[in-house]
Residue frames relative to the residue before (quaternion, step in Angstrom):
aa qw qx qy qz dx dy dz
M 1.0000 0.0000 0.0000 0.0000 0.00 0.00 0.00
N 0.4690 -0.6894 0.4751 0.2812 3.60 -0.90 0.95
E 0.4323 -0.6864 0.5207 0.2660 3.54 -1.05 0.85
P 0.5776 -0.5826 0.4249 0.3826 3.63 -1.08 0.59
L 0.5324 -0.6193 0.4696 0.3354 3.55 -1.09 0.70
D 0.1615 -0.7561 0.6287 0.0838 3.55 -1.05 0.85
L 0.0862 -0.8396 0.5363 0.0025 3.57 -0.21 1.29
R 0.4072 0.7222 -0.4745 0.2956 3.57 1.21 0.21
E 0.4827 -0.6149 0.5329 0.3240 3.54 -1.28 0.50
K 0.1897 -0.7879 0.5785 0.0923 3.58 -1.02 0.83
G 0.1212 -0.7942 0.5935 0.0483 3.55 -1.01 0.90
G 0.7265 -0.3886 0.3135 0.4721 3.54 -1.25 -0.37
S 0.6225 -0.5561 0.4051 0.3730 3.56 -1.31 0.22
R 0.0207 -0.7547 0.6556 0.0153 3.53 -1.23 0.71
G 0.8312 0.0530 -0.0768 0.5481 3.55 -0.72 1.06
G 0.6962 -0.4892 0.2709 0.4501 3.54 1.12 0.66
E 0.7096 0.3846 -0.2627 0.5286 3.60 1.25 0.04
R 0.4849 -0.6674 0.4810 0.2968 3.52 -1.04 0.79
Q 0.4319 -0.6956 0.5141 0.2554 3.57 -0.97 0.88
V 0.0021 0.7699 -0.6381 0.0052 3.54 -1.10 0.78
S 0.0007 0.7923 -0.6100 0.0137 3.55 -1.18 0.55
D 0.2303 -0.7543 0.5936 0.1600 3.54 -1.09 0.71
R 0.5682 0.5562 -0.3943 0.4607 3.57 1.24 0.51
R 0.0566 0.7719 -0.6307 0.0568 3.54 -1.19 0.65
L 0.4319 -0.6921 0.5180 0.2570 3.57 -1.26 0.36
F 0.2179 -0.7339 0.6299 0.1311 3.55 -1.00 0.90
M 0.0618 -0.7964 0.6017 0.0009 3.57 -0.86 1.00
Q 0.0670 -0.8087 0.5844 -0.0043 3.57 -0.97 0.91
L 0.1612 -0.7467 0.6376 0.0998 3.53 -1.11 0.83
L 0.0552 -0.7663 0.6399 0.0127 3.55 -0.92 0.99
A 0.1782 -0.7866 0.5845 0.0886 3.59 -0.98 0.84
F 0.0915 -0.7954 0.5991 0.0031 3.54 -1.09 0.83
G 0.2347 -0.7394 0.6111 0.1571 3.52 -1.31 0.49
D 0.7481 0.4221 -0.2980 0.4163 3.55 -1.39 -0.04
S 0.3871 0.6898 -0.5117 0.3354 3.57 1.00 0.84
A 0.1979 -0.8190 0.5307 0.0921 3.58 -0.21 1.27
D 0.8020 0.0877 -0.0109 0.5907 3.59 1.10 -0.68
A 0.2447 -0.8173 0.5063 0.1252 3.56 -0.10 1.29
S 0.5515 0.6184 -0.4059 0.3855 3.61 1.15 -0.43
V 0.5893 0.5581 -0.3626 0.4580 3.59 1.15 -0.54
L 0.6483 0.5082 -0.3085 0.4757 3.56 1.03 -0.78
V 0.6298 0.5380 -0.3281 0.4541 3.57 1.00 -0.82
R 0.6574 0.5056 -0.3172 0.4600 3.60 0.91 -0.86
A 0.6516 0.5139 -0.3170 0.4591 3.58 0.96 -0.82
L 0.6533 0.5053 -0.3090 0.4717 3.58 1.01 -0.79
E 0.6273 0.5349 -0.3350 0.4562 3.59 0.99 -0.79
E 0.7059 0.4625 -0.2591 0.4697 3.56 0.94 -0.87
S 0.6140 0.6035 -0.3368 0.3811 3.59 1.18 -0.52
G 0.3657 -0.7284 0.4972 0.2976 3.58 1.08 -0.69
L 0.4550 0.6927 -0.4453 0.3389 3.57 1.27 0.16
E 0.3541 -0.6518 0.6119 0.2744 3.52 -1.32 0.38
G 0.3932 0.7297 -0.5098 0.2303 3.57 -1.10 0.55
V 0.3521 -0.6862 0.5864 0.2476 3.51 -1.39 -0.28
L 0.1652 -0.7465 0.6360 0.1046 3.55 -1.04 0.85
Y 0.1428 -0.8084 0.5700 0.0345 3.56 -0.79 1.09
A 0.3574 -0.6423 0.6227 0.2682 3.53 -1.27 0.54
D 0.3968 -0.7333 0.5068 0.2189 3.57 -0.75 1.08
A 0.3799 -0.7601 0.4845 0.2077 3.57 -0.54 1.19
N 0.7379 0.4094 -0.2239 0.4876 3.59 1.16 -0.51
D 0.7317 0.2703 -0.2091 0.5898 3.59 1.27 0.25
P 0.3569 -0.7774 0.4734 0.2102 3.61 -0.37 1.17
A 0.7319 0.3214 -0.2289 0.5556 3.60 1.25 -0.22
G 0.5531 0.6435 -0.3667 0.3814 3.57 1.24 0.36
V 0.0712 -0.7636 0.6400 0.0467 3.53 -1.26 0.55
G 0.1847 -0.7449 0.6234 0.1499 3.53 -1.33 0.29
L 0.1702 -0.7865 0.5889 0.0754 3.58 -1.01 0.82
L 0.1184 -0.7774 0.6168 0.0335 3.55 -0.70 1.17
T 0.0637 0.7785 -0.6207 0.0677 3.56 -0.81 1.05
W 0.1250 -0.7998 0.5851 0.0485 3.56 -1.27 0.29
A 0.0409 0.7751 -0.6299 0.0262 3.52 -1.32 0.38
A 0.4972 -0.6353 0.5011 0.3131 3.55 -1.19 0.57
E 0.7327 0.3145 -0.1962 0.5707 3.58 1.19 -0.54
P 0.3988 -0.7579 0.4562 0.2416 3.62 -0.51 1.09
D 0.4758 0.6585 -0.4500 0.3708 3.62 1.20 -0.23
F 0.5182 0.6675 -0.3986 0.3565 3.58 1.17 -0.59
F 0.6920 0.5146 -0.2897 0.4153 3.59 0.89 -0.94
V 0.7553 0.3475 -0.2030 0.5172 3.60 1.09 -0.58
T 0.6774 0.4098 -0.3064 0.5286 3.60 1.24 0.24
R 0.8272 0.2440 -0.1426 0.4857 3.59 -0.10 -1.26
L 0.6881 0.4634 -0.2986 0.4718 3.61 0.82 -0.92
R 0.6340 0.5371 -0.3382 0.4417 3.58 0.94 -0.82
R 0.6598 0.5034 -0.3153 0.4603 3.58 0.89 -0.91
F 0.6460 0.5235 -0.3210 0.4534 3.57 0.99 -0.82
L 0.7159 0.4631 -0.2604 0.4530 3.60 0.84 -0.95
Q 0.6470 0.5204 -0.3219 0.4548 3.59 1.18 -0.42
R 0.6410 0.4735 -0.3252 0.5091 3.56 1.33 0.02
S 0.6156 -0.5161 0.4367 0.4049 3.55 -1.30 0.32
P 0.6041 -0.1428 -0.7798 -0.0809 1.58 -2.12 1.36
F 0.5224 0.6626 -0.4231 0.3301 3.63 1.18 -0.29
A 0.5962 0.5953 -0.3629 0.3980 3.59 1.11 -0.62
E 0.6549 0.5176 -0.3131 0.4529 3.59 1.20 -0.47
L 0.5892 0.5902 -0.3673 0.4118 3.59 1.22 -0.23
T 0.4134 -0.6731 0.5502 0.2708 3.55 -1.31 0.31
Q 0.3168 -0.7693 0.5208 0.1910 3.57 -0.55 1.11
K 0.2460 -0.7410 0.6089 0.1401 3.55 -1.20 0.70
P 0.2066 -0.8404 0.4849 0.1261 3.62 0.20 1.21
E 0.5723 0.6049 -0.3894 0.3936 3.61 1.13 -0.45
F 0.7133 0.4155 -0.2527 0.5047 3.59 1.23 -0.38
T 0.4265 0.6945 -0.4799 0.3248 3.60 1.21 0.14
M 0.0146 0.7907 -0.6096 0.0541 3.57 -0.85 1.03
L 0.0002 0.7883 -0.6130 0.0527 3.55 -0.91 1.01
G 0.1456 0.7935 -0.5789 0.1188 3.56 -0.82 0.98
R 0.3310 -0.7269 0.5710 0.1899 3.54 -1.36 0.14
T 0.5066 -0.6293 0.4881 0.3304 3.55 -1.09 0.67
Y 0.0505 -0.7947 0.6049 -0.0047 3.55 -1.17 0.58
S 0.3725 -0.7132 0.5455 0.2345 3.56 -1.25 0.37
I 0.4025 -0.6924 0.5450 0.2480 3.55 -1.28 0.47
G 0.6371 -0.5642 0.3101 0.4237 3.56 1.20 -0.47
Y 0.7580 0.3558 -0.2089 0.5051 3.58 1.22 -0.16
E 0.3525 0.7673 -0.4817 0.2344 3.62 1.26 0.11
P 0.3981 -0.7483 0.4757 0.2352 3.63 -0.69 1.04
Q 0.7597 0.1862 -0.1169 0.6119 3.60 1.18 -0.56
L 0.2000 -0.8561 0.4616 0.1182 3.55 0.36 1.26
E 0.6844 0.4848 -0.3038 0.4520 3.61 0.76 -0.99
D 0.6394 0.5155 -0.3281 0.4667 3.58 0.99 -0.79
W 0.6449 0.5340 -0.3148 0.4471 3.57 0.95 -0.90
L 0.7302 0.4549 -0.2380 0.4508 3.56 0.89 -0.96
L 0.8322 0.2803 -0.0933 0.4693 3.58 0.88 -0.93
D 0.8076 0.3385 -0.1609 0.4554 3.59 0.78 -0.95
R 0.6276 0.5535 -0.3550 0.4169 3.60 0.92 -0.81
P 0.6573 0.5090 -0.3535 0.4289 3.68 0.78 -0.79
R 0.6414 0.5163 -0.3239 0.4660 3.59 1.02 -0.74
R 0.6565 0.5042 -0.3112 0.4669 3.58 0.98 -0.84
V 0.6524 0.5196 -0.3173 0.4513 3.58 0.92 -0.89
A 0.6958 0.4963 -0.2834 0.4351 3.59 0.83 -0.97
T 0.7896 0.3225 -0.1503 0.4999 3.59 1.04 -0.74
G 0.3719 0.7645 -0.4648 0.2474 3.62 1.24 0.13
D 0.6682 -0.5224 0.3576 0.3909 3.54 -1.24 0.49
D 0.7308 0.4131 -0.2363 0.4893 3.59 1.06 -0.69
A 0.5418 0.6302 -0.4009 0.3855 3.61 1.26 0.03
R 0.1339 0.8350 -0.5185 0.1264 3.56 0.78 1.06
W 0.7788 0.2268 -0.1099 0.5744 3.57 1.06 -0.79
A 0.0357 -0.8032 0.5945 0.0104 3.56 -1.14 0.58
I 0.0890 -0.7344 0.6680 0.0810 3.52 -1.26 0.61
F 0.0506 -0.7887 0.6126 0.0014 3.58 -0.80 1.05
Y 0.1446 0.7826 -0.5987 0.0904 3.56 -1.04 0.76
P 0.3662 -0.6949 0.5654 0.2517 3.57 -1.19 0.55
L 0.0519 -0.7889 0.6079 0.0732 3.56 -1.25 0.31
R 0.1704 -0.7588 0.6206 0.1006 3.52 -1.26 0.52
R 0.3299 -0.7377 0.5566 0.1928 3.56 -0.86 0.99
T 0.5530 -0.5685 0.4834 0.3705 3.52 -1.32 0.26
G 0.6159 -0.5574 0.4032 0.3839 3.56 -1.19 0.43
A 0.5635 0.6265 -0.3814 0.3802 3.58 1.15 -0.54
F 0.5982 0.5732 -0.3743 0.4166 3.60 1.06 -0.62
S 0.6617 0.5202 -0.3079 0.4436 3.58 0.95 -0.85
Q 0.6724 0.5055 -0.2942 0.4537 3.58 1.17 -0.50
L 0.5147 0.6276 -0.4239 0.4020 3.58 1.28 -0.07
S 0.5735 -0.5746 0.4464 0.3764 3.56 -1.21 0.43
D 0.6614 -0.5009 0.3663 0.4213 3.60 -1.21 0.38
D 0.6529 0.5193 -0.3210 0.4483 3.60 0.96 -0.83
E 0.6531 0.5031 -0.3165 0.4693 3.59 0.97 -0.83
Q 0.6436 0.5223 -0.3224 0.4572 3.56 0.95 -0.84
M 0.6727 0.5084 -0.3023 0.4445 3.57 0.89 -0.93
A 0.6312 0.5257 -0.3346 0.4618 3.60 1.03 -0.76
I 0.6582 0.5041 -0.3024 0.4703 3.58 0.97 -0.83
L 0.6843 0.4797 -0.2823 0.4712 3.57 0.92 -0.91
R 0.6122 0.5569 -0.3495 0.4392 3.58 1.08 -0.68
E 0.6292 0.5235 -0.3305 0.4700 3.58 1.00 -0.81
H 0.6631 0.5029 -0.2927 0.4709 3.56 0.93 -0.93
G 0.6938 0.4991 -0.2775 0.4387 3.57 0.89 -0.98
T 0.5853 0.5924 -0.3718 0.4103 3.59 1.08 -0.66
I 0.6384 0.5174 -0.3272 0.4666 3.57 1.00 -0.79
G 0.6574 0.5161 -0.3089 0.4540 3.57 0.91 -0.90
H 0.6504 0.5161 -0.3124 0.4614 3.58 0.99 -0.85
R 0.6469 0.5218 -0.3312 0.4468 3.61 0.96 -0.80
F 0.6618 0.4836 -0.3085 0.4828 3.59 0.96 -0.80
G 0.6570 0.5157 -0.3095 0.4546 3.58 1.03 -0.77
E 0.6793 0.4882 -0.2874 0.4665 3.56 0.89 -0.93
S 0.6741 0.4767 -0.2907 0.4836 3.59 1.15 -0.54
G 0.5061 -0.6798 0.4016 0.3470 3.58 1.29 -0.05
F 0.4920 0.6907 -0.4108 0.3348 3.58 1.24 0.29
A 0.8194 -0.0327 0.0854 0.5659 3.60 0.95 -0.80
Q 0.1179 -0.7324 0.6645 0.0900 3.51 -1.22 0.70
D 0.2799 -0.7976 0.5158 0.1399 3.56 -1.03 0.69
L 0.2019 -0.6944 0.6750 0.1463 3.48 -1.41 0.51
R 0.0433 -0.8112 0.5830 -0.0163 3.58 -0.48 1.19
L 0.0056 -0.8243 0.5608 -0.0778 3.54 -0.53 1.24
A 0.3754 -0.6898 0.5690 0.2438 3.56 -1.02 0.81
C 0.1677 -0.8286 0.5339 0.0180 3.55 -0.94 0.96
F 0.3149 0.7984 -0.4787 0.1849 3.61 1.25 0.06
G 0.8618 0.0658 -0.0795 0.4967 3.55 -0.67 1.15
L 0.6161 0.5982 -0.3341 0.3885 3.60 1.23 0.02
D 0.7650 0.2546 -0.2131 0.5519 3.60 1.18 0.09
Q 0.6634 -0.5579 0.3487 0.3564 3.53 -1.29 0.38
N 0.7131 0.4704 -0.2505 0.4556 3.60 1.21 -0.37
D 0.4688 -0.7178 0.4226 0.2938 3.59 1.26 0.34
N 0.2536 0.7710 -0.5405 0.2218 3.58 0.91 0.91
D 0.4561 -0.6890 0.4995 0.2603 3.56 -1.26 0.45
F 0.8200 0.0556 0.0219 0.5692 3.57 0.98 -0.84
V 0.2019 -0.6895 0.6694 0.1893 3.50 -1.42 0.30
I 0.1268 -0.7912 0.5971 0.0384 3.56 -0.85 1.02
G 0.0546 -0.7696 0.6352 0.0337 3.54 -1.01 0.87
L 0.0882 -0.7642 0.6373 0.0457 3.57 -0.93 0.94
V 0.0108 -0.8066 0.5905 -0.0249 3.58 -0.77 1.01
G 0.1546 0.7900 -0.5805 0.1229 3.54 -1.11 0.68
K 0.6919 -0.4908 0.3459 0.4009 3.53 -1.34 0.16
E 0.7893 0.1703 -0.0751 0.5851 3.57 1.06 -0.78
L 0.5586 -0.6397 0.4236 0.3152 3.56 -1.18 0.59
F 0.6283 0.5896 -0.3594 0.3584 3.59 0.86 -0.90
P 0.6771 0.4884 -0.3385 0.4341 3.67 0.75 -0.83
L 0.6014 0.5505 -0.3690 0.4462 3.61 1.09 -0.56
S 0.6511 0.4931 -0.2992 0.4934 3.56 1.02 -0.84
A 0.6545 0.5162 -0.3142 0.4543 3.58 0.98 -0.83
C 0.6175 0.5404 -0.3406 0.4589 3.58 1.08 -0.69
I 0.6567 0.4926 -0.3073 0.4813 3.58 0.94 -0.85
Q 0.6256 0.5367 -0.3313 0.4591 3.57 1.02 -0.79
A 0.6681 0.5017 -0.3044 0.4575 3.58 0.91 -0.92
M 0.6806 0.4999 -0.2943 0.4475 3.57 0.98 -0.77
R 0.5278 0.6313 -0.4075 0.3961 3.58 1.22 -0.34
R 0.6741 0.5097 -0.2930 0.4470 3.57 1.16 -0.57
T 0.5365 0.6433 -0.4146 0.3555 3.61 1.18 -0.23
R 0.6371 -0.5368 0.3944 0.3879 3.54 -1.24 0.43
Q 0.6215 0.5499 -0.3550 0.4305 3.59 1.02 -0.72
T 0.7313 0.4290 -0.2553 0.4646 3.59 0.69 -1.09
A 0.7011 0.4843 -0.2814 0.4413 3.57 0.87 -0.92
G 0.8293 0.2752 -0.1176 0.4719 3.56 0.96 -0.78
Y 0.8141 0.2835 -0.1195 0.4925 3.59 1.10 -0.54
V 0.5789 0.5252 -0.4133 0.4670 3.61 1.15 0.42
D 0.3156 -0.7757 0.5263 0.1474 3.53 -0.68 1.17
K 0.8096 -0.0617 0.0963 0.5757 3.59 0.93 -0.86
M 0.0660 -0.7640 0.6410 0.0333 3.55 -1.18 0.74
G 0.7583 0.3856 -0.2850 0.4416 3.55 -1.16 0.67
P 0.4552 -0.0054 -0.8562 -0.2443 1.43 -2.53 -0.01
F 0.4398 -0.6959 0.5166 0.2356 3.54 -1.27 0.53
F 0.1543 -0.7471 0.6388 0.1002 3.55 -0.98 0.90
V 0.0792 -0.7900 0.6080 0.0008 3.56 -0.81 1.08
G 0.1450 0.8246 -0.5316 0.1278 3.58 -0.61 1.05
R 0.3072 -0.7042 0.6089 0.1976 3.52 -1.36 0.40
A 0.5014 -0.6985 0.4279 0.2786 3.56 -0.80 1.05
L 0.1856 -0.7684 0.6067 0.0832 3.53 -0.98 1.00
W 0.7866 0.0333 0.0400 0.6152 3.56 1.17 -0.68
R 0.0046 0.7837 -0.6202 0.0333 3.55 -0.99 0.92
K 0.0519 0.8077 -0.5840 0.0618 3.56 -0.92 0.85
I 0.0887 0.7492 -0.6518 0.0780 3.52 -0.99 0.99
S 0.3627 -0.7203 0.5442 0.2315 3.57 -1.00 0.77
A 0.5683 -0.6021 0.4381 0.3501 3.56 -1.25 0.38
E 0.5845 0.6047 -0.3608 0.4031 3.58 1.23 -0.35
K 0.4278 -0.6587 0.5532 0.2777 3.52 -1.19 0.65
L 0.4914 -0.6557 0.4827 0.3092 3.57 -1.12 0.65
């Protein structure tokens, strides 16, 4: 008889028991054009009570990007939708090609599972040094899924080592989100890199291009959204 599916996230052991959670954070980036005065958008966001980040689009002088999140995905089609359908966001032109939606996930060894899934992403996105950000989706080739677990872990370890070095040096922090079935382009992941300066984020992506994963098992990356934070908001409450 088949065992019931267990869709919970699994982390490392605490007190002799493995951590599990059926909660995760959904994060979405929306991009807009035709923003003549971003300060109007900032005021509306301040009054809304929403958590999130508003970015000035580095590649569009009238563009902005809005990153928001919620533990319950209903948020995006209820509260956020109502907010965006009102002025001043309703006057902007949305760029659907840059829409990215993903969910936090665990690898299996996280020492603080709930923090990893729910609180760390919010802190990273809104931190004092999170002035610049690069977001992009990616899709792996089917060949990666056919590798053994050990082969996959070796490939991911090489990739992760680069990210850890940039993080430990204070150059970049990452937001890694699973994206399976959540966008129109069948991407696997959404990646966000944030940091105090833009160059190290670009250098991190450049370094990762040399890894076995990117060179041999990534089918498609992008489009890339590059932005500088204009407004950041996080509440003191845990989700």
